[in-house]
C-alpha positions as CSV (number, residue, x, y, z in Angstrom):
1,M,-140.9,-75.6,-62.6
2,A,-140.2,-72.1,-64.0
3,L,-136.9,-70.5,-62.9
4,S,-137.0,-67.0,-61.5
5,T,-135.4,-64.1,-63.3
6,E,-133.1,-63.7,-60.3
7,R,-131.8,-67.3,-60.6
8,L,-131.3,-67.0,-64.3
9,G,-129.8,-63.5,-64.1
10,L,-130.4,-63.1,-67.8
11,F,-134.0,-62.9,-69.0
12,N,-136.1,-59.9,-68.1
13,P,-139.8,-60.4,-69.2
14,A,-140.3,-56.6,-69.3
15,K,-137.3,-56.3,-71.7
16,P,-137.1,-59.6,-73.6
17,M,-134.1,-58.5,-75.8
18,E,-132.0,-57.5,-72.8
19,N,-129.0,-59.9,-72.3
20,R,-130.5,-62.1,-75.0
21,L,-128.6,-65.3,-75.7
22,T,-128.9,-67.3,-78.9
23,D,-127.2,-70.2,-80.6
24,L,-127.7,-68.7,-84.0
25,G,-124.6,-67.3,-85.6
26,P,-121.3,-66.4,-83.9
27,R,-120.9,-64.5,-80.6
28,H,-120.3,-60.8,-80.9
29,F,-116.6,-60.1,-81.8
30,W,-116.3,-57.3,-79.2
31,Q,-116.0,-59.6,-76.2
32,Y,-113.0,-61.3,-77.8
33,F,-110.9,-58.1,-78.1
34,P,-108.1,-57.5,-75.6
35,P,-108.9,-54.4,-73.5
36,I,-106.3,-52.3,-75.2
37,I,-107.9,-53.0,-78.6
38,Q,-111.4,-52.2,-77.2
39,Q,-110.1,-48.9,-75.9
40,N,-108.5,-47.9,-79.2
41,Y,-111.0,-49.4,-81.6
42,G,-111.1,-47.3,-84.8
43,K,-108.3,-45.0,-83.5
44,W,-105.2,-46.7,-84.9
45,A,-102.6,-44.3,-86.4
46,Y,-100.4,-46.8,-88.2
47,H,-98.9,-50.3,-88.1
48,E,-95.6,-51.8,-89.2
49,I,-93.8,-55.1,-89.3
50,L,-90.9,-55.0,-86.9
51,E,-89.4,-58.3,-88.0
52,P,-90.8,-61.5,-89.7
53,G,-93.8,-62.6,-87.7
54,V,-93.9,-59.5,-85.4
55,L,-96.2,-56.5,-85.9
56,V,-96.9,-53.4,-83.9
57,H,-100.1,-51.3,-84.2
58,V,-99.8,-47.8,-82.8
59,A,-102.9,-45.9,-81.7
60,E,-103.5,-42.1,-81.9
61,N,-102.9,-41.8,-78.2
62,G,-99.6,-43.7,-78.3
63,D,-100.8,-47.1,-77.1
64,K,-99.1,-50.0,-78.8
65,V,-100.2,-53.6,-79.5
66,F,-97.5,-56.1,-80.4
67,T,-98.6,-59.1,-82.3
68,V,-96.5,-62.3,-82.6
69,R,-97.7,-64.5,-85.5
70,C,-97.0,-68.2,-85.4
71,G,-97.6,-70.9,-88.0
72,G,-100.4,-73.2,-86.9
73,C,-101.9,-76.3,-88.5
74,R,-105.3,-77.1,-89.8
75,F,-105.8,-80.1,-87.6
76,M,-104.9,-79.7,-83.9
77,T,-104.8,-82.1,-81.0
78,V,-106.5,-81.2,-77.7
79,E,-103.0,-81.0,-76.2
80,N,-101.9,-78.5,-78.8
81,I,-104.9,-76.3,-78.2
82,R,-104.4,-76.4,-74.4
83,E,-100.7,-75.4,-74.9
84,I,-101.8,-72.4,-77.0
85,C,-104.3,-71.4,-74.3
86,D,-101.6,-71.8,-71.6
87,I,-99.3,-69.4,-73.6
88,A,-102.2,-66.9,-74.0
89,D,-103.0,-67.1,-70.3
90,K,-99.3,-66.5,-69.4
91,Y,-98.5,-63.6,-71.6
92,C,-101.8,-62.2,-73.2
93,D,-104.3,-62.2,-70.3
94,G,-106.0,-65.2,-72.0
95,Y,-106.6,-63.5,-75.4
96,V,-105.5,-65.3,-78.7
97,R,-106.7,-65.2,-82.3
98,F,-106.5,-67.3,-85.4
99,T,-106.1,-65.9,-88.9
100,T,-107.9,-67.2,-91.9
101,R,-104.7,-69.1,-92.9
102,N,-104.5,-71.1,-89.7
103,N,-101.9,-68.8,-88.1
104,I,-101.9,-68.2,-84.4
105,E,-101.6,-64.5,-83.2
106,F,-100.6,-63.6,-79.6
107,M,-101.2,-60.0,-78.7
108,V,-99.4,-58.1,-75.9
109,D,-99.3,-54.5,-74.9
110,S,-95.6,-53.9,-74.3
111,Q,-92.3,-54.7,-76.0
112,G,-91.0,-56.4,-72.9
113,K,-93.9,-58.9,-72.9
114,M,-93.3,-59.4,-76.7
115,E,-89.7,-60.3,-76.3
116,A,-90.4,-62.8,-73.5
117,L,-93.2,-64.3,-75.5
118,K,-90.9,-64.7,-78.5
119,K,-88.3,-66.4,-76.5
120,D,-90.8,-68.8,-75.0
121,L,-92.3,-69.7,-78.4
122,M,-88.9,-70.4,-80.0
123,S,-88.0,-72.7,-77.1
124,R,-91.0,-75.0,-77.6
125,K,-90.1,-77.8,-80.0
126,H,-91.3,-81.2,-80.9
127,V,-89.3,-84.3,-80.1
128,S,-87.9,-84.3,-83.7
129,G,-86.5,-80.8,-83.1
130,S,-88.9,-78.8,-85.3
131,Y,-90.6,-75.7,-83.9
132,K,-94.1,-76.1,-82.4
133,F,-94.8,-72.5,-82.9
134,P,-92.6,-71.1,-85.7
135,I,-92.7,-67.3,-86.0
136,G,-93.2,-65.8,-89.4
137,G,-95.7,-65.5,-92.2
138,T,-95.8,-61.7,-92.5
139,G,-94.7,-59.3,-95.2
140,A,-92.9,-60.3,-98.4
141,G,-92.6,-64.0,-97.6
142,V,-94.5,-67.2,-97.8
143,T,-97.6,-67.2,-95.6
144,N,-99.0,-70.3,-93.9
145,I,-100.7,-72.7,-96.3
146,V,-104.4,-72.9,-96.1
147,H,-105.7,-76.4,-97.0
148,T,-108.5,-78.8,-97.0
149,Q,-109.1,-82.1,-95.1
150,G,-107.4,-84.7,-97.3
151,Y,-107.4,-88.3,-96.3
152,I,-108.1,-87.6,-92.6
153,H,-111.7,-86.6,-92.9
154,C,-112.9,-86.1,-96.5
155,H,-114.4,-89.0,-98.5
156,T,-113.6,-87.7,-102.0
157,P,-110.0,-86.5,-102.0
158,A,-107.7,-87.1,-104.9
159,T,-104.7,-86.5,-102.7
160,D,-103.8,-85.9,-99.1
161,A,-103.6,-82.4,-97.7
162,S,-101.7,-82.6,-94.4
163,S,-98.7,-84.5,-95.7
164,M,-98.4,-82.4,-98.8
165,V,-98.5,-79.2,-96.9
166,K,-96.0,-80.5,-94.4
167,S,-93.6,-81.5,-97.2
168,I,-93.9,-78.2,-99.1
169,M,-93.5,-76.1,-96.0
170,D,-90.4,-78.1,-95.1
171,E,-89.0,-76.8,-98.5
172,L,-90.3,-73.2,-98.0
173,F,-89.7,-72.8,-94.3
174,D,-86.9,-70.2,-94.8
175,Y,-89.3,-68.1,-96.9
176,F,-91.9,-68.3,-94.1
177,Q,-89.4,-67.0,-91.5
178,S,-88.0,-64.2,-93.7
179,M,-89.2,-61.4,-95.9
180,T,-86.8,-61.7,-98.8
181,L,-89.3,-62.2,-101.6
182,P,-90.6,-59.3,-103.9
183,A,-94.0,-59.5,-102.3
184,Q,-96.3,-61.8,-100.3
185,V,-96.8,-65.3,-101.6
186,R,-99.9,-67.2,-100.7
187,V,-100.0,-70.9,-101.2
188,S,-103.2,-72.9,-101.0
189,M,-104.1,-76.5,-101.3
190,A,-107.3,-78.4,-102.1
191,C,-107.5,-82.1,-102.3
192,C,-110.2,-82.3,-105.0
193,L,-112.1,-80.2,-107.6
194,N,-114.8,-79.2,-105.1
195,M,-112.1,-76.9,-103.7
196,C,-113.2,-76.2,-100.2
197,G,-109.7,-74.8,-99.9
198,A,-110.5,-71.9,-102.2
199,V,-107.3,-72.4,-104.3
200,H,-108.7,-70.6,-107.3
201,C,-107.2,-67.2,-106.3
202,S,-103.8,-67.9,-104.8
203,D,-100.2,-67.1,-105.9
204,I,-99.5,-70.8,-106.1
205,A,-102.4,-73.3,-105.8
206,L,-102.2,-77.1,-105.5
207,L,-105.2,-79.2,-106.5
208,G,-105.8,-82.9,-106.2
209,Y,-107.4,-84.0,-109.4
210,H,-109.4,-87.1,-110.3
211,R,-108.9,-88.2,-113.9
212,K,-111.2,-91.3,-114.0
213,P,-114.9,-91.6,-113.5
214,P,-116.3,-93.5,-110.5
215,I,-116.2,-97.3,-110.5
216,V,-119.7,-98.8,-110.4
217,D,-120.0,-101.7,-108.0
218,S,-123.1,-103.2,-109.4
219,D,-123.0,-106.2,-107.0
220,V,-123.9,-104.1,-103.9
221,L,-125.3,-100.8,-105.4
222,E,-128.9,-101.9,-105.3
223,S,-128.8,-102.9,-101.6
224,V,-126.8,-99.9,-100.2
225,C,-127.9,-96.9,-102.4
226,E,-131.0,-95.0,-103.3
227,I,-130.6,-94.9,-107.1
228,P,-132.8,-91.8,-107.7
229,L,-130.6,-89.8,-105.2
230,V,-127.5,-91.0,-107.0
231,I,-128.9,-89.8,-110.4
232,A,-130.1,-86.5,-109.0
233,A,-126.7,-85.8,-107.3
234,C,-124.8,-85.6,-110.6
235,P,-124.5,-81.9,-111.7
236,T,-123.9,-82.9,-115.4
237,A,-126.5,-85.6,-115.8
238,A,-123.9,-88.2,-116.5
239,I,-125.6,-90.9,-114.5
240,S,-128.6,-92.9,-115.7
241,P,-130.4,-96.0,-114.5
242,T,-129.7,-99.5,-115.9
243,K,-129.8,-103.1,-115.0
244,T,-127.1,-105.8,-114.8
245,D,-127.2,-109.0,-116.8
246,E,-128.6,-110.7,-113.7
247,G,-131.5,-108.2,-113.5
248,K,-130.2,-106.1,-110.6
249,K,-130.9,-102.4,-110.6
250,A,-127.7,-100.4,-111.2
251,V,-126.5,-97.1,-112.9
252,K,-124.3,-96.4,-115.8
253,I,-122.0,-93.3,-116.3
254,K,-121.6,-91.4,-119.5
255,E,-117.8,-90.8,-119.2
256,E,-117.6,-87.8,-121.5
257,R,-120.0,-85.9,-119.2
258,C,-118.3,-86.8,-115.9
259,M,-116.5,-84.0,-114.2
260,F,-115.0,-86.2,-111.4
261,C,-116.6,-84.2,-108.6
262,G,-117.5,-87.1,-106.3
263,N,-121.1,-86.0,-105.7
264,C,-122.3,-89.5,-106.6
265,Y,-120.0,-91.1,-104.1
266,T,-121.4,-88.8,-101.4
267,M,-124.8,-90.3,-102.1
268,C,-123.6,-93.9,-102.7
269,M,-120.5,-95.7,-101.4
270,A,-120.8,-98.2,-104.3
271,L,-119.4,-95.5,-106.6
272,P,-115.8,-95.1,-105.4
273,L,-113.8,-92.4,-107.2
274,S,-110.3,-92.6,-105.7
275,D,-107.8,-94.2,-108.0
276,Q,-104.1,-94.7,-107.2
277,K,-102.9,-94.2,-110.8
278,G,-105.5,-91.9,-112.1
279,D,-105.4,-89.3,-109.3
280,C,-102.8,-86.6,-109.7
281,V,-101.8,-83.1,-108.4
282,T,-102.4,-80.0,-110.6
283,V,-100.4,-76.8,-110.0
284,L,-101.9,-73.4,-110.6
285,A,-100.3,-70.0,-110.3
286,G,-100.9,-66.3,-110.6
287,G,-104.1,-65.8,-108.7
288,K,-104.7,-63.2,-106.0
289,L,-107.5,-61.4,-104.1
290,S,-105.6,-58.2,-103.5
291,N,-106.7,-55.1,-105.5
292,R,-103.3,-53.5,-105.2
293,I,-101.4,-52.7,-108.4
294,S,-103.8,-54.9,-110.5
295,P,-107.3,-56.3,-110.1
296,P,-107.9,-59.6,-108.5
297,R,-107.4,-62.6,-110.8
298,F,-107.9,-66.3,-110.9
299,S,-105.1,-68.8,-110.9
300,K,-104.0,-70.5,-114.2
301,V,-103.1,-74.1,-114.6
302,V,-99.3,-74.3,-115.2
303,I,-98.7,-78.0,-114.5
304,P,-101.7,-80.2,-115.4
305,A,-100.7,-83.5,-113.7
306,L,-97.9,-84.4,-111.3
307,P,-97.6,-87.9,-109.7
308,N,-99.6,-88.5,-106.5
309,N,-96.5,-89.7,-104.6
310,F,-97.8,-89.9,-101.0
311,P,-96.5,-88.9,-98.5
312,R,-93.6,-86.6,-99.5
313,F,-94.8,-85.5,-103.0
314,Q,-91.3,-84.9,-104.3
315,E,-92.4,-83.7,-107.8
316,T,-94.9,-81.2,-106.4
317,C,-92.4,-79.8,-103.9
318,E,-89.8,-79.4,-106.6
319,A,-92.3,-77.6,-108.9
320,V,-93.4,-75.2,-106.2
321,K,-89.9,-74.4,-105.2
322,K,-88.9,-73.9,-108.8
323,I,-91.6,-71.3,-109.3
324,I,-90.9,-69.4,-106.2
325,E,-87.1,-69.2,-106.8
326,A,-87.6,-68.0,-110.4
327,Y,-90.1,-65.4,-109.1
328,A,-87.7,-64.3,-106.3
329,K,-84.9,-63.9,-108.8
330,D,-86.8,-62.0,-111.6
331,A,-89.8,-60.1,-110.2
332,N,-89.8,-56.4,-109.2
333,K,-90.5,-55.3,-105.7
334,Y,-94.2,-55.5,-104.7
335,E,-95.1,-57.6,-107.7
336,R,-97.2,-60.7,-106.9
337,I,-96.5,-63.8,-109.0
338,G,-99.4,-63.1,-111.3
339,D,-98.3,-59.5,-111.8
340,W,-94.8,-60.7,-112.7
341,A,-96.2,-63.3,-115.1
342,E,-98.4,-60.7,-116.8
343,R,-95.5,-58.2,-117.2
344,I,-93.0,-60.7,-118.7
345,G,-95.7,-62.7,-120.5
346,W,-96.9,-66.1,-119.6
347,E,-94.8,-67.6,-122.4
348,R,-91.7,-66.3,-120.7
349,F,-93.0,-67.4,-117.3
350,F,-93.0,-71.0,-118.4
351,E,-89.4,-70.7,-119.7
352,K,-88.1,-69.0,-116.6
353,C,-89.7,-71.5,-114.3
354,D,-88.5,-74.4,-116.4
355,I,-92.0,-75.7,-116.8
356,P,-93.0,-77.6,-120.1
357,F,-95.8,-75.9,-122.0
358,T,-98.3,-78.0,-123.9
359,E,-101.4,-77.3,-126.0
360,H,-103.5,-78.6,-123.1
361,L,-102.8,-75.4,-121.2
362,I,-104.2,-73.1,-123.9
363,D,-107.4,-71.3,-122.7
364,D,-110.2,-73.1,-124.5
365,Y,-113.3,-72.8,-122.4
366,R,-116.6,-72.0,-124.0
367,L,-116.2,-68.2,-123.7
368,Q,-112.5,-68.1,-124.4
369,Y,-112.9,-65.2,-126.9
370,D,-112.9,-62.8,-123.9
371,T,-109.5,-64.0,-122.7
372,Y,-107.6,-64.7,-125.9
373,R,-104.4,-62.8,-126.5
374,T,-105.5,-60.8,-129.6
375,S,-103.1,-58.0,-129.6
376,T,-99.8,-57.7,-131.5
377,Q,-97.9,-57.9,-128.3
378,F,-98.1,-61.7,-128.2
379,K,-94.6,-63.0,-127.4
380,F,-93.6,-65.9,-129.6
381,T,-91.1,-67.6,-127.4
382,E,-89.7,-71.0,-128.3
383,A,-92.3,-72.7,-126.2
384,A,-95.2,-70.8,-127.8
385,W,-93.8,-71.5,-131.3
386,A,-93.5,-75.2,-130.6
387,V,-97.2,-75.3,-129.4
388,S,-98.3,-73.3,-132.4
389,K,-96.6,-75.9,-134.7
390,A,-98.2,-78.8,-132.8
391,V,-101.7,-77.3,-132.9
392,G,-101.9,-75.4,-136.1
393,G,-99.3,-77.3,-138.2
394,I,-97.2,-74.1,-138.7
395,E,-93.8,-74.9,-140.2
């Protein structure tokens, strides 16, 4: 039975695009703006950070929007989301937004509401005593860590995301709640080389890394996998068909071609990739997306392999803290970590951060001629000299 236009209240045959609803793409952003932002859209005079985690945007007509930013988490329980909604209903007329780095932002239109909101947020704690909604992550401090899924959901991780991020933020929490660093520091984490965490352009990036090719379980591979799909899934053509001694269909892997991406395991569970001893954590540094002071740049590998010590990752936490403390002590104001490293030279960066430098960190990809240091300004520090001796036999 056809429903009338009056009953639907939406579709008008004479004007088919009027009040059109669709499930393709996101809803229009305008409906999610608080009224004060709708009224002043495109008419903001300036904004400033009042204190760590608290911002104010001032419109041309004098209207103000106060934003309180809290650290959120990548995986949230239903109870946590309901609590966020309750806070938004109580102070923000039901409006709340999430940033791209998993922060929660509550927006209010008066300083009185902002102070009451802050007091409420700081009073909410877990049973262990830690803050449920820690305020911070703005300005010259450490922002919330954006990360991937880790052991909880992903099937190809080389390390865990949630536990590593928790451990590192425990160490860096004072930097999250303050603005005492030379500039903003963005930390990202991806649990494998597929990098759905986009760690390739962060000040400090943590990457789970597989170092061994998949194990071929030939006993079950023929019965649980479609071998042509497995072969086609490999981006480097490292997999080819073969047969076992018993005549079963199987595959073989050319190890020198394998890039440890896990695509084959996605197609076939008989090719497990995770390995307790082979998997490790790689630390990268110096990347950024900002175009201020210097162009955007990719991160560079600074520590190739740290032990995958789940769940507290002591070595990784120590390395990240060491880099940030050296940066905080030596960098100029407004310099990002990559800008600081470029100014003092990457050779000096390794020395100041007390990170061992090896020949494996030398830029040797196929088009490396574009990125070699070819000027006379190359700084021969003790670390660079030691590597030159090891690689080139210099006495």
